[in-house]
C-alpha positions as CSV (number, residue, x, y, z in Angstrom):
1,M,195.2,-130.4,77.0
2,S,194.5,-129.3,73.4
3,R,191.6,-127.5,72.3
4,D,188.8,-129.6,71.2
5,I,187.2,-127.3,68.4
6,L,184.4,-129.8,67.5
7,A,183.4,-130.0,71.0
8,E,183.2,-126.1,71.1
9,I,181.4,-125.9,68.0
10,V,178.7,-128.4,68.8
11,A,178.0,-126.8,72.2
12,K,177.7,-123.5,70.8
13,R,175.4,-124.6,68.1
14,K,173.2,-126.5,70.8
15,A,172.9,-123.1,72.3
16,D,172.0,-121.3,69.4
17,I,169.1,-124.0,68.5
18,E,167.8,-123.4,71.9
19,R,167.8,-119.7,71.6
20,L,166.8,-119.3,67.9
21,G,165.0,-122.4,67.0
22,I,165.7,-125.1,64.2
23,C,166.2,-122.4,61.6
24,F,168.4,-120.1,63.4
25,G,165.9,-117.2,62.9
26,F,165.2,-117.8,59.1
27,E,161.7,-118.3,58.0
28,R,161.3,-121.8,56.7
29,P,160.5,-121.9,52.9
30,K,158.7,-124.5,51.0
31,R,160.8,-126.4,48.6
32,T,159.9,-126.0,45.0
33,R,163.5,-127.3,43.7
34,P,163.8,-130.8,42.4
35,L,166.1,-133.3,43.9
36,H,169.6,-134.0,42.1
37,P,171.7,-137.2,42.8
38,F,174.8,-136.6,44.8
39,I,178.1,-138.2,43.9
40,A,176.1,-140.9,41.8
41,K,179.4,-140.9,39.6
42,P,183.0,-139.7,39.8
43,G,182.5,-135.9,40.5
44,T,183.7,-132.9,42.7
45,I,182.1,-131.2,45.4
46,L,183.1,-127.5,45.5
47,E,182.5,-125.6,48.9
48,V,181.0,-122.1,49.6
49,K,183.3,-121.2,52.5
50,R,184.1,-118.0,53.9
51,S,186.3,-119.1,57.2
52,S,187.2,-121.6,59.1
53,P,188.6,-122.2,63.0
54,S,191.9,-123.4,61.4
55,K,192.5,-120.8,58.8
56,G,190.5,-117.8,59.8
57,N,188.9,-115.5,57.3
58,I,189.2,-117.4,54.0
59,A,187.0,-115.3,51.5
60,M,184.9,-113.0,53.5
61,G,183.7,-111.2,50.8
62,L,182.4,-114.1,48.9
63,D,179.2,-113.8,46.9
64,P,177.3,-117.2,47.1
65,V,175.4,-116.5,43.8
66,E,178.3,-115.6,42.1
67,T,180.6,-118.3,43.5
68,A,178.0,-121.0,42.9
69,R,177.7,-119.8,39.1
70,K,181.7,-120.3,38.8
71,Y,181.5,-123.7,40.2
72,A,178.7,-124.7,37.9
73,E,180.9,-123.5,35.1
74,A,183.8,-125.3,36.3
75,G,182.1,-128.5,35.8
76,T,181.4,-129.7,39.2
77,S,178.8,-131.9,40.0
78,A,177.9,-130.9,43.5
79,I,178.5,-127.6,45.8
80,S,178.9,-127.8,49.4
81,V,177.4,-124.7,51.5
82,L,178.7,-124.2,55.0
83,T,175.6,-123.2,57.0
84,E,177.3,-122.9,60.4
85,G,177.6,-119.3,61.7
86,N,179.8,-119.2,64.8
87,Y,183.0,-120.5,63.1
88,F,182.4,-120.4,59.4
89,N,180.1,-117.5,58.9
90,G,177.6,-119.4,56.8
91,S,173.9,-119.4,56.9
92,L,170.5,-121.4,55.7
93,A,170.2,-118.5,53.5
94,D,173.3,-119.4,51.3
95,I,171.7,-122.5,50.6
96,L,168.6,-120.7,49.0
97,K,171.0,-118.6,47.0
98,V,173.6,-121.3,45.9
99,A,170.3,-123.6,44.9
100,A,168.9,-120.7,42.5
101,A,172.2,-119.8,41.1
102,A,173.4,-123.6,40.3
103,P,170.1,-125.4,39.7
104,N,171.7,-128.3,38.0
105,C,174.2,-129.1,40.7
106,A,173.3,-131.2,43.7
107,I,173.5,-129.1,47.2
108,L,175.1,-130.2,50.3
109,R,174.3,-129.0,53.5
110,K,177.4,-128.8,55.4
111,D,177.0,-128.4,59.1
112,F,177.2,-130.2,62.7
113,L,173.7,-131.3,62.3
114,L,172.5,-133.1,65.5
115,S,168.7,-134.3,65.0
116,P,166.3,-135.6,62.3
117,E,164.4,-132.4,62.3
118,E,167.4,-130.8,60.7
119,I,167.3,-133.1,57.9
120,D,163.8,-131.5,57.0
121,V,165.1,-128.1,57.3
122,A,167.9,-128.9,55.0
123,Y,165.4,-130.5,52.5
124,D,163.1,-127.5,52.6
125,F,166.0,-125.0,52.2
126,G,166.9,-126.9,48.9
127,A,169.5,-129.1,50.0
128,D,170.0,-132.7,48.2
129,A,172.5,-134.2,50.8
130,V,173.4,-133.6,54.3
131,L,176.3,-134.1,56.0
132,L,176.1,-136.5,59.0
133,I,179.4,-136.3,61.2
134,A,179.7,-139.7,62.9
135,R,182.0,-138.5,65.8
136,I,179.2,-136.0,67.2
137,L,176.4,-138.5,66.8
138,D,175.1,-141.7,68.8
139,D,174.2,-144.8,66.8
140,S,170.3,-144.0,67.1
141,T,170.8,-140.8,66.1
142,L,172.6,-141.2,63.2
143,C,170.9,-144.1,61.8
144,A,167.6,-141.8,62.2
145,M,169.0,-138.9,60.6
146,A,170.3,-141.0,57.8
147,N,167.0,-142.9,57.3
148,R,165.1,-139.6,57.4
149,A,167.1,-138.3,54.5
150,R,166.3,-141.3,52.4
151,E,162.6,-140.7,53.0
152,L,163.1,-137.4,51.9
153,G,164.8,-138.7,48.8
154,M,168.0,-137.2,50.0
155,T,171.5,-138.6,50.3
156,P,173.1,-139.1,53.4
157,F,176.6,-138.2,53.7
158,V,178.4,-139.6,56.4
159,E,181.9,-138.5,57.6
160,V,184.1,-140.8,59.5
161,R,187.6,-140.7,60.9
162,T,188.1,-143.5,63.4
163,E,187.4,-147.0,64.0
164,D,184.2,-146.3,65.9
165,D,183.1,-144.0,63.1
166,L,183.7,-146.9,60.7
167,R,181.6,-149.0,63.0
168,K,178.7,-146.4,63.0
169,L,179.0,-146.2,59.1
170,K,178.4,-149.9,58.8
171,L,175.0,-149.5,60.8
172,V,174.0,-146.8,58.5
173,Q,174.8,-148.8,55.4
174,K,172.7,-151.7,56.8
175,D,169.6,-149.3,56.5
176,G,170.4,-148.3,52.7
177,E,172.7,-146.5,50.5
178,C,174.6,-143.7,51.6
179,V,177.9,-141.8,50.5
180,A,180.7,-142.0,53.1
181,G,183.3,-139.5,53.6
182,V,186.9,-139.3,55.2
183,N,188.2,-135.7,56.5
184,A,191.9,-135.5,55.9
185,R,191.6,-132.6,58.8
186,D,191.0,-133.7,62.4
187,L,188.3,-131.6,63.5
188,R,189.5,-131.8,67.0
189,N,192.6,-129.8,66.2
190,F,192.3,-129.3,62.4
191,H,195.7,-131.0,61.5
192,I,195.8,-132.4,58.0
193,D,196.8,-135.7,56.9
194,P,196.0,-137.1,53.3
195,L,196.9,-140.7,54.2
196,I,194.0,-140.7,56.7
197,P,191.6,-141.2,54.0
198,A,194.1,-143.5,52.0
199,A,194.0,-146.0,54.9
200,F,190.1,-145.9,55.2
201,R,189.3,-146.1,51.8
202,K,188.9,-149.9,51.4
203,E,186.0,-149.9,54.4
204,L,184.1,-147.0,52.9
205,G,181.9,-148.9,50.0
206,P,181.7,-147.8,46.5
207,R,180.8,-144.1,47.0
208,A,183.3,-142.3,48.9
209,V,184.6,-138.8,49.1
210,F,187.8,-137.5,50.0
211,E,187.6,-134.3,52.2
212,S,189.7,-131.3,53.1
213,G,193.3,-130.7,52.4
214,V,193.3,-130.2,48.5
215,K,195.0,-127.2,47.4
216,E,196.1,-127.7,44.1
217,P,195.4,-129.9,41.0
218,S,197.8,-132.5,42.2
219,D,196.0,-133.1,45.4
220,A,193.0,-133.6,43.6
221,A,194.5,-136.0,41.3
222,F,195.9,-137.9,44.1
223,A,192.6,-138.5,45.7
224,R,191.4,-140.0,42.5
225,R,194.3,-142.0,42.4
226,L,193.3,-143.5,45.9
227,G,190.0,-144.5,44.6
228,F,187.6,-142.0,45.6
229,E,184.6,-141.3,43.7
230,G,184.3,-138.0,44.9
231,I,186.4,-134.9,46.6
232,L,185.2,-132.1,48.7
233,I,187.4,-129.0,48.1
234,G,186.9,-125.9,50.4
235,E,189.4,-123.4,50.8
236,A,191.3,-123.4,47.6
237,A,188.1,-123.2,45.5
238,A,186.6,-120.5,47.8
239,K,189.8,-118.4,47.6
240,S,189.8,-118.7,43.7
241,P,186.7,-119.7,42.2
242,D,187.9,-118.8,38.7
243,S,190.7,-121.4,39.2
244,A,188.3,-124.2,40.4
245,K,188.1,-125.7,36.8
246,N,191.8,-126.7,37.2
247,L,190.9,-128.8,40.4
248,V,187.6,-130.3,38.9
249,S,189.7,-131.3,35.7
250,A,192.5,-132.6,37.6
251,F,190.4,-135.0,39.4
252,L,188.4,-136.0,36.7
253,G,191.2,-136.7,34.5
254,A,192.9,-139.0,36.9
255,E,192.1,-142.7,37.6
256,P,192.7,-145.2,40.3
257,N,196.4,-146.5,39.8
258,G,199.7,-148.0,41.0
259,Y,200.8,-144.6,43.0
260,G,197.3,-144.6,44.9
261,K,197.7,-148.5,45.7
262,F,200.9,-148.2,47.2
263,W,200.0,-145.2,49.4
264,K,196.7,-147.0,50.6
265,A,198.8,-149.9,51.5
266,Y,201.3,-147.7,53.4
267,A,198.4,-145.8,55.2
268,E,196.9,-149.2,56.1
269,K,199.8,-150.7,57.7
270,R,200.5,-147.3,59.5
271,E,196.8,-147.5,61.2
272,E,197.7,-151.1,62.4
273,I,200.8,-150.0,64.0
274,R,199.3,-147.0,65.7
275,K,196.4,-149.5,66.9
276,N,199.0,-152.4,68.3
277,F,202.0,-150.5,69.0
278,P,201.0,-146.9,70.0
279,G,203.9,-144.4,69.9
280,K,206.2,-146.6,67.7
281,P,207.5,-146.3,64.2
282,L,206.9,-148.4,61.1
283,A,210.1,-150.1,60.4
284,K,211.9,-150.2,56.7
285,I,214.8,-152.7,56.7
286,C,217.0,-151.7,53.6
287,G,219.6,-153.7,51.7
288,I,217.7,-156.9,51.4
289,T,219.7,-159.4,49.3
290,N,218.5,-162.8,50.3
291,V,215.5,-164.7,51.4
292,E,216.8,-165.5,54.7
293,D,217.1,-162.1,55.7
294,A,213.9,-161.1,54.2
295,L,211.7,-163.6,56.1
296,L,213.3,-163.2,59.3
297,A,212.8,-159.2,59.0
298,A,209.1,-159.9,58.2
299,E,208.6,-162.3,60.8
300,L,210.1,-160.1,63.4
301,G,207.6,-157.2,62.2
302,A,209.3,-155.1,59.4
303,N,206.8,-153.2,57.3
304,M,208.7,-152.4,54.3
305,L,211.8,-153.9,52.9
306,G,214.5,-152.1,50.6
307,F,216.4,-153.6,47.8
308,M,219.2,-151.9,46.3
309,F,219.1,-151.3,42.4
310,Y,222.7,-149.3,42.4
311,S,225.5,-150.8,41.2
312,K,227.9,-148.9,43.2
313,S,226.2,-150.3,46.4
314,P,227.9,-153.4,48.1
315,R,224.0,-154.4,48.8
316,N,223.0,-154.0,45.0
317,T,220.8,-156.9,44.0
318,N,219.2,-157.9,40.7
319,E,215.7,-159.1,39.2
320,A,216.1,-162.8,39.5
321,D,217.0,-162.6,43.3
322,T,214.4,-159.7,43.8
323,R,211.8,-162.0,42.2
324,K,212.7,-165.2,44.3
325,I,212.5,-163.3,47.6
326,V,209.2,-161.4,46.8
327,Q,207.7,-164.6,45.9
328,S,208.9,-166.3,49.2
329,L,207.3,-163.3,51.3
330,K,204.0,-163.7,49.4
331,E,204.0,-167.6,50.0
332,K,204.3,-167.3,53.7
333,F,202.9,-164.0,54.8
334,K,200.1,-163.6,52.1
335,G,198.4,-160.4,52.5
336,Q,200.5,-159.5,55.4
337,A,204.1,-159.4,53.6
338,P,205.8,-156.0,54.0
339,L,205.9,-153.7,51.2
340,C,208.7,-154.3,48.9
341,V,210.7,-151.1,47.6
342,G,213.3,-151.0,45.0
343,V,215.9,-148.1,45.6
344,V,217.4,-146.2,43.1
345,A,220.1,-143.6,43.2
346,D,220.9,-142.6,39.6
347,H,219.0,-141.9,36.4
348,G,219.3,-143.6,32.8
349,T,220.9,-146.9,34.3
350,A,219.8,-150.7,33.6
351,E,219.0,-150.6,37.5
352,E,216.8,-148.1,37.5
353,K,214.9,-149.5,34.5
354,T,214.9,-152.9,36.2
355,A,213.4,-151.3,39.3
356,I,210.5,-149.4,37.4
357,A,209.7,-152.5,35.6
358,L,209.5,-154.8,38.6
359,A,207.0,-152.0,40.0
360,S,205.1,-151.7,36.9
361,E,204.6,-155.4,37.1
362,G,203.5,-155.7,40.7
363,V,206.6,-157.3,42.0
364,L,207.7,-154.1,43.9
365,D,205.3,-152.0,45.7
366,A,207.3,-148.9,45.0
367,V,210.4,-147.3,44.0
368,Q,212.2,-145.1,46.1
369,F,214.3,-142.4,44.4
370,H,217.3,-141.9,46.7
371,G,218.8,-138.4,46.3
372,V,217.7,-137.9,42.7
373,A,214.7,-136.6,41.1
374,I,211.5,-138.6,40.4
375,P,211.8,-139.3,37.0
376,A,209.1,-138.9,34.2
377,E,209.0,-142.6,33.5
378,A,208.0,-143.1,37.1
379,E,205.2,-140.7,37.1
380,S,203.8,-142.2,33.8
381,A,204.6,-145.8,34.7
382,N,201.4,-146.5,37.0
383,I,203.8,-147.1,39.9
384,G,204.2,-146.2,43.5
385,Y,207.1,-144.0,44.3
386,Y,208.5,-141.6,47.0
387,S,211.8,-139.5,47.3
388,T,214.9,-139.5,49.8
389,V,216.5,-136.3,50.4
390,R,219.8,-136.2,51.7
391,L,219.9,-133.3,54.2
392,Q,223.0,-131.1,54.6
393,S,221.4,-127.8,55.5
394,M,218.0,-125.7,56.1
395,S,217.6,-124.6,52.6
396,E,217.1,-128.4,51.6
397,V,214.6,-128.7,54.5
398,E,212.6,-125.8,53.0
399,A,212.7,-127.7,49.5
400,L,211.6,-130.8,50.9
401,I,208.8,-129.0,52.6
402,A,207.7,-127.3,49.3
403,A,208.1,-130.6,47.2
404,S,205.6,-132.4,50.0
405,K,202.9,-129.7,48.9
406,H,202.8,-131.7,45.6
407,S,201.1,-134.7,46.4
408,L,204.3,-136.7,47.8
409,P,202.6,-137.6,50.9
410,R,205.9,-138.5,52.4
411,T,209.6,-138.0,52.0
412,L,212.5,-140.1,53.6
413,I,215.2,-138.0,55.1
414,D,219.0,-139.5,55.3
415,A,222.3,-137.9,56.0
416,Y,224.5,-136.4,53.5
417,V,228.2,-138.0,52.9
418,P,229.9,-137.2,49.8
419,D,229.9,-140.2,47.0
420,V,228.0,-142.4,49.5
421,V,224.2,-143.2,49.0
422,G,222.5,-144.9,51.8
423,G,224.4,-147.1,54.5
424,T,226.4,-144.3,55.6
425,G,225.9,-144.7,59.5
426,K,225.7,-141.1,59.9
427,R,222.8,-139.4,61.8
428,I,221.4,-136.4,60.4
429,D,221.9,-133.4,62.5
430,D,219.2,-133.0,65.0
431,A,218.3,-129.3,64.3
432,L,217.6,-130.4,60.6
433,V,215.2,-133.2,62.0
434,D,213.4,-131.1,64.1
435,A,212.7,-128.8,61.3
436,V,211.4,-131.5,59.4
437,R,209.2,-133.1,61.8
438,A,207.6,-129.6,62.9
439,Q,206.1,-129.5,59.3
440,E,205.7,-133.1,58.2
441,A,205.4,-136.7,59.4
442,L,208.9,-137.7,59.8
443,W,210.5,-140.6,57.8
444,M,214.2,-140.9,58.9
445,A,217.2,-142.9,57.9
446,G,220.9,-142.5,58.8
447,G,222.9,-143.7,61.7
448,I,219.9,-145.6,63.4
449,S,220.5,-148.7,65.3
450,P,219.3,-151.1,68.0
451,E,221.3,-149.1,70.5
452,N,219.8,-145.6,69.9
453,I,216.4,-146.7,68.5
454,A,214.6,-145.9,72.0
455,E,216.3,-142.6,72.4
456,I,215.4,-141.6,68.8
457,V,211.8,-142.5,69.1
458,K,211.5,-140.6,72.3
459,R,213.3,-137.5,70.8
460,F,211.8,-137.1,67.5
461,E,208.5,-139.4,67.5
462,P,209.6,-140.7,63.9
463,E,206.5,-142.3,61.5
464,L,209.1,-144.6,59.9
465,V,212.5,-145.4,60.6
466,D,215.0,-147.1,57.9
467,L,217.7,-149.1,58.8
468,S,220.6,-151.1,56.8
469,T,224.1,-150.9,57.9
470,S,223.7,-151.0,61.7
471,L,221.9,-154.4,61.3
472,E,224.6,-156.1,59.2
473,A,227.1,-158.7,59.9
474,T,228.6,-158.3,56.7
475,H,227.5,-155.9,53.5
476,G,224.4,-157.6,52.2
477,K,223.9,-159.9,55.1
478,K,221.9,-158.9,58.2
479,D,222.8,-160.1,61.8
480,A,219.9,-161.9,63.2
481,D,220.6,-160.9,66.9
482,K,221.0,-157.3,65.7
483,L,217.4,-157.7,64.0
484,R,215.9,-159.3,67.1
485,A,217.3,-156.6,69.1
486,F,215.9,-153.8,67.1
487,F,212.6,-154.9,66.7
488,K,212.6,-155.6,70.4
489,A,212.9,-152.2,71.0
490,I,210.1,-151.0,68.8
491,R,207.6,-153.7,69.0
């Protein structure tokens, strides 16, 4: 059984309150600081953080006063102060110091708060907002704590990560305004996935915060492109307060766009599969050239469809056919249609320009750059995109992992065959697949078929599988029986 760190933290905290009292041994001050609005408009929350269960020591020598001053100079609108002592080496005294050092910033008390009385304590020490973790609070306690925060003029900041957490959030929102946050880090095991916040964004309301997992400016920009009004940055800011300005500028300089829209849509589909077909992958059917195949694949459960924009492929399509197919999908499936992706395998071609233009227009949801670099035109075109790496060696796996740290939430891996792009029918070496899945959520293509999909799912647990050749009757035409056999195995 995996370690439940969240349960450990809560248990120790309850014991500390029993032993030390609600102020953990500190003298309770009288508040003199005026209240400040918390994420009333797009802005960042930089964190005073010394350590964590997942990272150990982060900035043990951190001076809360100097750090708060640097955060304020960086342009942050709010500062989060971790006051949990056992695992994060924080204390209530840090709030007093930070509040004095950054008088114009809103202060968030970030802790594993358990009762309405702790809201009063946070107020007295100078906090303007309080973190309320829905997962550790029952309905009545959560609502009581949120209401108490509002009575004091504070902002309740409700953190969610599960469907039941969302249900609790709706209860809090019925009573009044709040800020909602989604933690990209699972507090039970501290694994990070930026697509968890993406999947929840539409359920959160107008004031929503992306929490955790931000290491560099591109991560901050990604959160804003997903449509979040705020972002909470911990380790990256605490380790290097002098660099915090770059994170703030990246977030404030970005806007919600087509890139974020695609990843939100994908993340929502992933959550549907996890809920309805636990342990099964999403499916992308590639090489679509006609309406009949597209409609059947969608009806059987395809989550994404791929359209080749590559003149050397026997499955190459064109603008007119793509428009016709996508329109047919939208008419039949409405908002439940698969995501439609244009696949590009070389640069500077008419096919590449067409794919990018169709994505910019909203006909395609994204462009897949297969074995080629993502061009500047895609990054500036307000479109969804991702890349495919044709793996030959472990060095390419290392490059893929490095690329994923630059706000590419997912990368598709495929087998390498000289002079052949996609549709090779060749499996990737198992050792290379294992190396990728040890570090990343696995998107997998190459040699997958109705006959081996069960074994692949059991062996590698891919998040998404991409098929083309194995489902064909002839090049560019799917075999209906093969499609049905494949989806029977995964749905």
